[in-house]
C-alpha positions as CSV (number, residue, x, y, z in Angstrom):
1,X,-21.1,5.1,-10.9
2,X,-20.1,1.5,-11.8
3,X,-17.5,1.1,-8.7
4,X,-20.2,2.0,-6.1
5,X,-22.6,-0.3,-7.9
6,X,-20.3,-3.2,-7.9
7,X,-19.3,-2.5,-4.4
8,X,-22.8,-3.1,-3.1
9,X,-22.6,-6.4,-4.7
10,X,-19.4,-7.7,-2.4
11,X,-15.8,-6.6,-1.6
12,X,-13.0,-8.7,-0.8
13,X,-10.5,-7.1,1.5
14,X,-6.7,-8.3,0.5
15,X,-4.0,-8.2,3.2
16,X,-0.4,-9.7,2.6
17,X,1.0,-10.4,5.9
18,X,4.6,-11.6,7.4
19,X,5.3,-11.4,11.3
20,X,2.9,-8.6,11.6
21,X,1.8,-9.1,15.2
22,X,2.8,-5.6,16.2
23,X,0.3,-3.7,13.9
24,X,-2.2,-6.5,12.7
25,X,-4.8,-6.4,15.5
26,X,-5.2,-2.6,15.2
27,X,-5.6,-2.9,11.4
28,X,-8.1,-5.5,11.4
29,X,-10.3,-3.9,14.0
30,X,-10.5,-0.8,11.9
31,X,-12.2,-2.7,9.3
32,X,-15.7,-2.9,10.1
33,X,-16.2,0.8,11.3
34,X,-14.6,1.7,7.9
35,X,-17.2,0.1,5.9
36,X,-21.0,0.3,5.5
37,X,-23.0,-1.6,8.1
38,X,-24.7,-3.6,5.2
39,X,-21.5,-4.3,3.3
40,X,-21.1,-7.8,1.7
41,X,-17.5,-8.7,2.7
42,X,-14.7,-11.3,2.8
43,X,-11.2,-11.2,4.1
44,X,-8.5,-13.0,2.3
45,X,-5.0,-12.7,3.8
46,X,-1.8,-14.3,2.1
47,X,0.5,-15.0,4.6
48,X,4.4,-15.5,4.3
49,X,4.7,-18.5,6.8
50,X,4.7,-16.1,9.9
51,X,6.3,-17.4,13.2
52,X,5.0,-14.9,15.5
53,X,1.3,-14.6,16.5
54,X,0.1,-13.3,13.1
55,X,-2.0,-16.3,12.4
56,X,-3.3,-16.4,16.0
57,X,-4.5,-12.8,15.6
58,X,-6.3,-13.6,12.2
59,X,-8.1,-16.7,13.8
60,X,-9.2,-14.7,16.9
61,X,-10.6,-11.7,14.5
62,X,-12.3,-14.4,12.6
63,X,-14.1,-15.8,15.5
64,X,-14.9,-12.5,16.8
65,X,-16.4,-11.3,13.5
66,X,-18.5,-14.0,12.2
67,X,-20.2,-14.3,9.8
68,X,-17.5,-12.6,7.8
69,X,-15.6,-15.4,5.9
70,X,-11.8,-15.1,6.3
71,X,-9.6,-16.8,4.1
72,X,-5.8,-17.5,4.5
73,X,-3.5,-18.8,1.9
74,X,0.3,-19.3,2.0
75,X,2.6,-17.6,-0.3
76,X,6.3,-17.8,0.0
77,X,7.1,-16.0,-3.0
78,X,7.6,-12.3,-3.7
79,X,5.4,-9.6,-2.6
80,X,3.8,-9.2,-6.1
81,X,3.1,-13.2,-5.8
82,X,1.3,-12.5,-2.4
83,X,-0.9,-9.9,-4.0
84,X,-1.6,-12.3,-7.0
85,X,-2.5,-15.2,-4.5
86,X,-5.2,-12.6,-2.9
87,X,-6.4,-11.8,-6.3
88,X,-6.9,-15.4,-7.2
89,X,-8.8,-16.1,-4.2
90,X,-10.9,-13.1,-4.1
91,X,-14.5,-13.7,-5.4
92,X,-16.2,-10.3,-5.1
93,X,-16.5,-7.7,-8.0
94,X,-14.6,-5.1,-5.8
95,X,-11.3,-5.4,-3.9
96,X,-9.9,-3.5,-1.2
97,X,-6.3,-3.7,-0.6
98,X,-5.3,-3.0,3.1
99,X,-1.8,-3.4,4.5
100,X,-1.4,-4.9,8.0
101,X,0.2,-1.6,9.3
102,X,-2.7,0.8,8.3
103,X,-5.4,1.9,10.4
104,X,-8.6,3.2,8.6
105,X,-10.9,5.8,9.9
106,X,-14.4,5.3,10.5
107,X,-16.8,5.5,7.3
108,X,-14.0,5.6,5.1
109,X,-15.6,3.9,2.3
110,X,-18.7,5.9,2.5
111,X,-16.4,9.2,2.7
112,X,-14.5,8.0,-0.5
113,X,-17.7,7.7,-2.5
114,X,-18.9,11.0,-1.2
115,X,-15.8,12.6,-2.7
116,X,-16.2,11.0,-6.0
117,X,-19.6,12.2,-6.5
118,X,-18.8,15.9,-5.7
119,X,-15.7,16.2,-7.9
120,X,-15.6,17.5,-11.2
121,X,-14.1,14.9,-13.6
122,X,-13.5,15.2,-17.1
123,X,-14.8,11.5,-17.7
124,X,-17.6,9.3,-17.1
125,X,-17.7,8.3,-13.3
126,X,-18.0,4.8,-14.8
127,X,-14.3,5.0,-15.8
128,X,-13.3,5.5,-12.2
129,X,-11.7,2.3,-11.1
130,X,-9.7,3.1,-7.8
131,X,-10.3,5.5,-5.1
132,X,-8.2,6.0,-1.8
133,X,-7.4,8.4,0.9
134,X,-4.1,9.6,1.7
135,X,-1.5,8.1,4.2
136,X,-0.8,10.1,7.6
137,X,2.3,8.7,9.2
138,X,2.4,8.3,13.1
139,X,6.4,8.8,12.7
140,X,6.6,12.5,13.1
141,X,9.8,12.9,11.0
142,X,8.5,10.8,8.2
143,X,5.2,12.6,8.1
144,X,6.7,16.1,7.9
145,X,9.0,14.8,5.1
146,X,6.2,13.6,2.9
147,X,4.2,16.5,3.9
148,X,6.8,18.7,2.4
149,X,6.7,17.0,-0.4
150,X,3.1,17.7,-0.6
151,X,1.6,14.4,-0.7
152,X,-0.7,15.6,2.0
153,X,-1.8,19.0,0.6
154,X,-2.7,18.3,-2.9
155,X,-5.5,20.6,-4.2
156,X,-8.8,19.1,-4.8
157,X,-9.5,19.7,-8.4
158,X,-9.2,17.5,-11.6
159,X,-5.4,17.5,-11.3
160,X,-5.9,15.3,-8.3
161,X,-6.6,12.4,-10.6
162,X,-3.0,12.5,-12.0
163,X,-1.7,10.6,-9.3
164,X,-0.9,7.3,-10.4
165,X,1.3,5.7,-7.6
166,X,-1.9,3.9,-6.0
167,X,-0.3,2.6,-2.9
168,X,-1.9,-0.7,-2.1
169,X,-2.4,0.2,1.5
170,X,-6.1,1.7,1.4
171,X,-7.3,1.3,-2.0
172,X,-10.8,0.4,-3.2
173,X,-10.6,-1.2,-6.6
174,X,-12.9,-2.5,-9.5
175,X,-11.9,-5.9,-9.7
176,X,-12.1,-6.0,-13.6
177,X,-10.1,-3.2,-14.0
178,X,-7.2,-5.4,-13.0
179,X,-7.5,-8.0,-15.8
180,X,-4.1,-9.2,-16.8
181,X,-2.5,-11.1,-19.5
182,X,-0.7,-14.3,-18.6
183,X,2.5,-12.3,-19.1
184,X,1.5,-9.5,-17.0
185,X,0.6,-11.9,-14.2
186,X,4.2,-13.6,-14.5
187,X,5.7,-10.2,-14.2
188,X,3.6,-9.2,-11.3
189,X,4.5,-12.6,-9.5
190,X,8.2,-11.5,-9.5
191,X,8.1,-8.1,-8.3
192,X,9.6,-7.7,-4.8
193,X,8.2,-4.1,-4.3
194,X,6.7,-1.6,-6.8
195,X,3.7,-3.9,-7.3
196,X,1.4,-1.3,-6.3
197,X,2.5,1.1,-9.2
198,X,2.4,-1.9,-11.7
199,X,-1.2,-2.7,-10.6
200,X,-2.0,0.8,-11.1
201,X,-0.6,0.8,-14.7
202,X,-2.8,-2.3,-15.3
203,X,-5.9,-0.3,-14.5
204,X,-4.5,2.6,-16.8
205,X,-3.8,0.5,-19.4
206,X,-7.5,-1.0,-19.2
207,X,-8.7,2.5,-19.9
208,X,-9.5,3.5,-16.1
209,X,-8.8,6.5,-13.8
210,X,-8.0,6.5,-10.3
211,X,-8.0,9.3,-7.5
212,X,-6.7,10.1,-4.4
213,X,-8.7,12.1,-1.8
214,X,-7.6,14.1,1.4
215,X,-8.9,11.4,3.8
216,X,-6.3,10.4,6.3
217,X,-5.6,6.9,6.9
218,X,-2.8,6.1,9.7
219,X,0.2,4.4,9.0
220,X,1.6,3.0,12.0
221,X,5.3,3.6,10.9
222,X,6.7,4.1,14.3
223,X,5.7,0.9,15.5
224,X,7.3,-0.8,12.1
225,X,10.4,0.9,12.6
226,X,10.7,0.0,16.3
227,X,10.1,-3.5,15.4
228,X,12.1,-4.1,12.3
229,X,14.7,-1.2,12.1
230,X,14.7,1.8,10.3
231,X,14.6,0.3,6.7
232,X,13.9,3.8,5.1
233,X,13.2,3.3,1.2
234,X,14.9,-0.2,0.9
235,X,11.4,-1.4,-0.5
236,X,11.7,0.8,-3.5
237,X,15.4,-0.1,-4.1
238,X,14.6,-3.5,-4.2
239,X,11.8,-3.1,-6.4
240,X,13.9,-1.1,-8.8
241,X,16.6,-4.1,-8.8
242,X,14.0,-6.9,-9.1
243,X,12.7,-4.9,-12.3
244,X,16.1,-5.6,-14.1
245,X,18.0,-2.3,-13.0
246,X,21.7,-2.7,-12.0
247,X,22.6,-1.1,-8.2
248,X,23.7,2.1,-9.9
249,X,20.5,2.2,-12.0
250,X,18.2,1.6,-9.1
251,X,20.0,4.2,-7.0
252,X,19.7,6.6,-9.7
253,X,15.8,5.8,-10.1
254,X,15.5,7.0,-6.6
255,X,16.9,10.4,-7.1
256,X,13.4,11.7,-6.1
257,X,14.2,11.2,-2.6
258,X,16.8,14.0,-3.0
259,X,14.1,16.3,-4.2
260,X,11.8,15.1,-1.9
261,X,14.0,16.0,1.2
262,X,15.1,19.4,-0.3
263,X,11.3,20.3,-0.6
264,X,10.6,19.2,3.0
265,X,13.6,21.2,4.2
266,X,12.3,24.3,2.5
267,X,8.8,23.7,3.5
268,X,9.7,23.1,7.5
269,X,13.0,25.0,7.8
270,X,14.1,21.8,9.9
271,X,17.5,20.7,9.4
272,X,16.2,17.2,10.5
273,X,14.6,16.7,7.1
274,X,18.0,16.9,5.3
275,X,19.6,14.6,8.1
276,X,16.7,12.2,7.4
277,X,17.3,12.3,3.7
278,X,21.1,11.6,4.2
279,X,20.3,8.7,6.3
280,X,17.8,7.3,3.8
281,X,21.0,7.4,1.4
282,X,23.4,5.9,3.6
283,X,21.1,3.0,4.2
284,X,20.5,2.6,0.4
285,X,24.2,2.5,-0.1
286,X,24.9,0.2,2.5
287,X,22.1,-2.1,1.2
288,X,23.6,-2.1,-2.3
289,X,27.0,-3.1,-0.9
290,X,25.4,-5.8,1.0
291,X,26.7,-4.6,4.6
292,X,26.1,-7.5,6.9
293,X,24.6,-4.9,9.6
294,X,21.7,-4.2,6.9
295,X,21.1,-7.8,5.6
296,X,20.8,-9.1,9.2
297,X,17.9,-6.7,10.0
298,X,14.6,-8.4,9.3
299,X,13.2,-5.8,7.2
300,X,16.0,-6.3,4.6
301,X,15.6,-10.3,5.0
302,X,11.9,-9.6,4.2
303,X,13.1,-7.7,1.0
304,X,15.7,-10.6,0.0
305,X,13.2,-13.2,0.6
306,X,9.9,-11.7,-1.1
């Protein structure tokens, strides 16, 4: 398997940050137990001029975990630009995307490789460029909502590989699978969100496959919501608009939220799943109308500035 062979030559862990002090230390502390002890690693962080203790946390982690090199670069552009800045700085043949609010389980990488080896693929293992686990939110309502959609209980068969969303939060990638043209790099640089799906589409265009396995990482969503406001699906809305859709078109592209909410309600029987869905739509509509109460929330400021 080419991905595993290249991983042994080195892996660059890429993290975009901005005022991430609430979750960042727990995220960073989960890295080394998740990777093989003999792994060759570097940590590359693109920071959006954080004003909290984010950079202090990074500096202390670097001191505590020598000799792993830790590089930081400033990127004040869109979230896609932060991803690109990380890619430009990475030097190893494999990369690992990690968000600052994710906690990895122990032996995560080895478990990903173990799953890949036991699966029955319809193609060469050398054509697999991305492998990842599922994401388990510690925000109970959101977890039940997604679980009702089926994200966390997909069958372990060949159809598993049809998943193409590839969130850049717990994802091991073959670097050469993300080879982009100048036009593609320019487009990525402009994306405020949805950059994860765009990177996945680049891999697919280059002839590779990616797979998700039922290995749970922990999304510290409860902490993020408490710190930044209940932002719901504003990332997706902003991504749709930055891709050139009108406000109406962006809202229409998110009609899947209603489908997810209905399936979650049918799966759980809990009216709260419908209430959660309605709340999402109210926030999306308020965001489209540029309600000042939403814009003044830091999460939407992030969306506007990214």
